[in-house]
C-alpha positions as CSV (number, residue, x, y, z in Angstrom):
1,M,56.0,78.3,81.9
2,N,58.2,81.2,82.6
3,K,61.5,80.1,81.1
4,Q,63.4,83.1,82.4
5,K,62.5,82.4,86.0
6,L,63.4,78.7,85.4
7,L,66.8,79.8,84.0
8,Q,67.4,82.2,86.9
9,F,66.7,79.5,89.4
10,F,69.1,77.1,87.6
11,D,71.8,79.7,87.3
12,K,71.7,80.4,91.0
13,C,71.8,76.7,92.0
14,R,74.6,76.0,89.5
15,Q,76.7,78.9,90.9
16,R,76.3,77.3,94.4
17,K,77.1,73.8,93.0
18,E,73.8,72.5,94.3
19,S,72.2,69.3,92.9
20,L,68.8,69.5,91.3
21,V,66.1,67.4,89.8
22,L,64.7,68.2,86.4
23,A,61.0,67.2,85.9
24,T,59.9,67.1,82.3
25,V,56.5,66.3,80.9
26,V,57.2,63.7,78.2
27,E,53.7,62.7,77.2
28,T,50.1,63.8,77.9
29,H,46.6,62.5,77.0
30,G,43.4,64.4,77.3
31,S,43.1,67.7,79.3
32,T,46.2,68.5,81.3
33,Y,47.6,71.7,82.9
34,S,51.0,71.2,81.2
35,K,51.9,69.8,77.8
36,T,54.9,67.8,76.5
37,G,58.1,69.7,77.0
38,D,57.1,71.7,80.0
39,Q,59.6,71.5,82.8
40,M,60.2,72.4,86.5
41,L,63.3,72.3,88.7
42,I,63.4,71.0,92.3
43,D,66.3,71.4,94.6
44,A,67.5,69.1,97.4
45,D,65.2,70.9,99.9
46,G,62.1,70.2,97.8
47,V,61.9,73.8,96.7
48,G,60.6,74.0,93.1
49,C,60.6,76.5,90.3
50,G,57.9,76.1,87.7
51,L,54.4,74.4,87.7
52,L,53.4,71.2,85.9
53,S,49.9,71.3,87.4
54,G,47.8,73.7,89.3
55,G,49.6,72.7,92.4
56,C,48.1,69.2,92.6
57,L,51.2,67.3,91.7
58,E,54.1,69.4,92.9
59,G,54.1,68.0,96.5
60,D,54.4,64.5,95.2
61,L,57.0,65.5,92.7
62,A,59.1,67.0,95.5
63,V,59.0,63.7,97.4
64,R,60.0,61.8,94.3
65,A,62.8,64.3,93.5
66,N,64.3,63.6,96.9
67,V,64.3,59.9,96.1
68,V,65.9,60.5,92.7
69,L,68.7,62.5,94.4
70,E,69.3,60.0,97.1
71,S,69.3,56.9,94.8
72,G,70.7,58.4,91.7
73,I,68.0,56.6,89.7
74,S,65.7,58.5,87.4
75,Q,61.9,58.0,87.5
76,L,59.2,57.9,84.9
77,V,55.9,58.7,86.6
78,T,52.4,58.4,85.2
79,Y,49.8,60.6,86.8
80,D,46.2,59.6,86.0
81,L,44.4,62.9,86.7
82,A,41.0,61.5,85.9
83,S,41.1,58.8,88.5
84,E,38.7,59.2,91.4
85,D,40.5,56.8,93.8
86,D,43.8,56.8,95.6
87,E,45.5,54.1,93.6
88,I,49.3,54.6,93.3
89,W,48.9,56.0,89.8
90,G,45.7,57.9,90.6
91,M,45.7,61.3,92.3
92,G,42.0,61.6,92.8
93,I,42.0,65.0,91.2
94,G,39.2,64.4,88.8
95,C,40.7,66.2,85.7
96,D,40.2,64.6,82.3
97,G,43.7,63.6,81.4
98,S,47.0,61.9,82.2
99,M,50.6,62.8,81.9
100,Q,54.0,61.1,82.1
101,I,56.7,63.1,83.9
102,F,60.4,62.1,83.7
103,L,62.5,63.0,86.7
104,Q,66.3,63.0,86.5
105,A,69.2,64.3,88.6
106,L,71.2,67.4,87.5
107,L,74.6,67.0,89.2
108,P,77.7,69.3,89.4
109,H,80.0,66.4,88.4
110,N,77.9,65.8,85.3
111,N,77.9,69.5,84.4
112,Y,74.1,69.6,85.0
113,R,73.3,67.8,81.8
114,P,70.9,67.9,80.1
115,F,69.6,71.2,81.5
116,A,72.9,72.9,80.9
117,E,72.2,72.5,77.1
118,I,68.7,73.8,77.6
119,A,70.1,76.8,79.5
120,D,72.4,77.6,76.6
121,V,69.4,77.8,74.3
122,L,67.5,80.0,76.7
123,H,70.5,82.3,77.0
124,G,70.9,82.4,73.2
125,S,68.9,82.8,70.1
126,I,69.0,79.5,68.3
127,S,66.6,76.6,68.9
128,T,67.9,73.0,69.0
129,D,66.9,69.4,70.0
130,V,68.0,68.2,73.5
131,V,67.9,64.6,74.7
132,I,66.2,64.0,78.0
133,G,67.3,60.8,79.8
134,G,68.9,58.1,77.6
135,T,71.7,56.9,79.9
136,G,71.9,53.2,80.7
137,D,68.4,51.7,80.7
138,E,66.7,55.1,80.9
139,P,64.1,56.0,78.2
140,T,65.2,58.7,75.7
141,H,63.0,61.7,75.0
142,V,64.0,64.4,72.5
143,L,62.7,67.9,73.1
144,H,62.8,70.8,70.7
145,V,63.9,73.7,72.8
146,Q,63.3,77.3,71.7
147,P,64.6,80.6,73.1
148,P,62.1,82.7,74.9
149,P,60.0,85.2,72.8
150,N,61.8,88.5,72.2
151,L,59.9,91.8,72.4
152,L,61.1,95.2,71.2
153,V,59.3,98.3,72.6
154,L,59.9,101.5,70.6
155,G,59.1,104.2,73.1
156,A,60.0,104.4,76.8
157,G,57.1,106.5,78.1
158,L,55.3,105.6,81.3
159,D,52.8,103.4,79.3
160,S,55.6,101.2,78.2
161,V,56.3,100.0,81.7
162,P,53.2,97.8,82.1
163,I,53.9,96.2,78.7
164,T,57.4,95.2,79.9
165,N,56.0,94.0,83.3
166,F,53.5,91.7,81.6
167,S,56.0,90.4,79.2
168,N,58.4,89.7,82.0
169,E,55.8,87.7,83.9
170,L,55.4,85.6,80.7
171,G,59.2,85.0,80.6
172,W,59.8,87.0,77.5
173,R,62.9,88.9,76.8
174,C,62.4,92.6,76.4
175,T,64.3,95.5,74.9
176,V,63.2,99.2,75.1
177,V,64.5,101.8,72.7
178,D,63.9,105.6,72.8
179,H,65.6,108.6,71.2
180,R,65.0,110.7,74.3
181,S,67.7,110.1,77.0
182,A,65.5,111.5,79.7
183,Y,63.1,108.6,79.2
184,M,65.8,105.9,79.5
185,D,65.6,105.2,83.3
186,G,66.2,101.5,83.4
187,A,65.0,101.4,87.1
188,R,61.4,101.7,85.9
189,F,61.6,98.4,83.9
190,P,61.8,94.8,85.2
191,T,65.3,93.4,85.9
192,G,66.8,92.0,82.7
193,T,65.2,94.6,80.4
194,L,67.6,96.0,77.9
195,T,67.4,99.7,77.3
196,H,69.0,101.7,74.5
197,C,69.0,105.4,73.6
198,I,69.0,105.4,69.8
199,E,67.9,108.0,67.2
200,A,64.9,106.7,65.4
201,A,66.5,106.9,62.0
202,L,69.4,104.7,63.2
203,L,67.2,101.9,64.6
204,A,68.0,99.2,62.0
205,E,71.7,100.1,62.1
206,K,72.0,99.7,65.9
207,V,69.5,96.9,66.5
208,E,69.2,93.5,64.8
209,L,65.5,93.7,64.1
210,D,65.1,90.1,62.8
211,D,66.0,88.8,66.3
212,F,62.6,89.9,67.6
213,N,59.2,88.1,67.6
214,F,57.2,91.3,68.4
215,V,57.6,95.0,68.3
216,V,55.3,97.7,69.7
217,V,55.7,101.2,68.2
218,M,54.7,103.6,70.9
219,S,56.9,106.7,71.0
220,H,53.9,109.0,70.7
221,H,56.1,111.0,68.3
222,L,55.0,111.1,64.7
223,A,58.4,111.6,63.2
224,S,59.9,108.8,65.2
225,D,57.1,106.4,64.6
226,R,57.3,107.2,60.9
227,A,61.1,106.4,60.9
228,H,60.5,103.2,62.8
229,L,57.8,101.9,60.5
230,R,59.9,102.6,57.4
231,Q,62.7,100.5,58.8
232,L,60.4,97.8,60.2
233,A,59.0,97.3,56.7
234,E,62.3,95.8,55.7
235,C,62.6,93.3,58.6
236,K,60.9,90.0,59.3
237,I,59.2,90.6,62.6
238,P,55.8,88.8,62.4
239,Y,54.0,91.1,64.8
240,I,54.1,94.9,64.6
241,G,51.9,96.7,67.0
242,L,51.1,100.5,66.7
243,L,49.5,102.7,69.3
244,G,47.0,105.3,68.3
245,P,43.7,105.6,66.5
246,P,43.1,104.3,62.9
247,A,43.4,107.8,61.5
248,R,46.9,108.1,62.9
249,R,47.8,104.7,61.5
250,E,46.7,105.6,58.0
251,R,48.5,108.9,58.1
252,L,51.7,107.2,59.0
253,L,51.3,104.5,56.3
254,S,50.6,107.2,53.8
255,D,53.7,109.0,54.8
256,I,56.0,106.0,54.2
257,G,54.6,105.3,50.7
258,D,55.4,101.9,49.1
259,A,56.9,100.6,52.3
260,A,53.4,100.4,53.8
261,D,52.6,97.5,51.5
262,K,55.3,95.4,53.4
263,L,53.6,96.1,56.7
264,R,49.9,95.7,56.3
265,D,49.7,92.0,56.8
266,R,51.8,92.2,60.0
267,L,50.6,95.6,61.4
268,H,48.1,95.7,64.3
269,G,47.0,99.3,64.7
270,P,45.5,100.1,67.1
271,A,47.4,97.4,68.8
272,G,45.6,95.1,71.2
273,L,42.5,93.0,71.6
274,E,39.1,94.4,72.5
275,L,39.2,93.6,76.2
276,G,37.6,96.7,77.6
277,G,39.1,98.8,80.3
278,R,41.0,102.1,80.3
279,G,44.4,103.3,81.2
280,P,48.0,102.1,80.6
281,E,47.6,98.7,82.4
282,A,44.4,97.7,80.6
283,I,45.9,98.7,77.2
284,A,49.1,96.9,77.9
285,L,47.2,93.8,78.9
286,S,45.3,93.9,75.6
287,I,48.5,94.3,73.6
288,V,50.3,91.5,75.3
289,A,47.3,89.3,75.0
290,Q,47.3,89.9,71.2
291,M,51.0,89.1,71.0
292,Q,50.5,85.9,73.0
293,R,47.6,84.8,70.7
294,T,49.8,85.5,67.6
295,L,52.6,83.4,69.2
296,S,50.2,80.5,69.9
297,E,48.9,80.6,66.4
298,G,52.4,80.1,65.1
């Protein structure tokens, strides 16, 4: 689920004071497209943002969302995806699982609760628990909401662009830093990407490194990469990717001395999974795939 696109959709609707329906997966069994906590938003015209299935349920959810807005009454719907008939709870999809989805109205006069609280988390950097439902006779569901993953790219060459594009599609936040002002053309990067021109030696002074989940060191400049790695050794970023062959990695680690010991269990160099393919896009895909795997493994 791309949380950034969900957030953008919500922000636009809130600015126009439009009512919405929040659909939240609150329970699943077996094999399902979405898991507990996944969400989508549906406006009064049935236009949705987000997917809770591969497209099988969204039409029905749009119809139910209209009922929720008209009646003001929330719905808890169970979809039996394994059913092969057309019973009211069976969709005849033939998947091996079931899910419960809670639909509730988000209204201007109620300050768009509870998604307004979720939006605050997505805009910020601190995770928190948010109550879904729980008014009157409605069931209560507590979701732990986390901010989107945060990626730092150290180097703004042309090969950094596909990395930011892939991360943007996943809904990650992205910041690009380079010491060369000529490289800092924000128009090359997806909307929302932060760009900073910072001398390599001043990185830790200018950027709060512990705010990031991932960093990719790719300035293609030995002195800059050396300065970056020396500072990254003192931070807590769990994934540090480094471009270049193993010999270059070992040279850089040797250059930074004892600081290298603080990096080795987090350093992926050469960065990326062995997916095959050549060129910036294929390399970017392999790096983002490795970061995604690291994120999934916790």
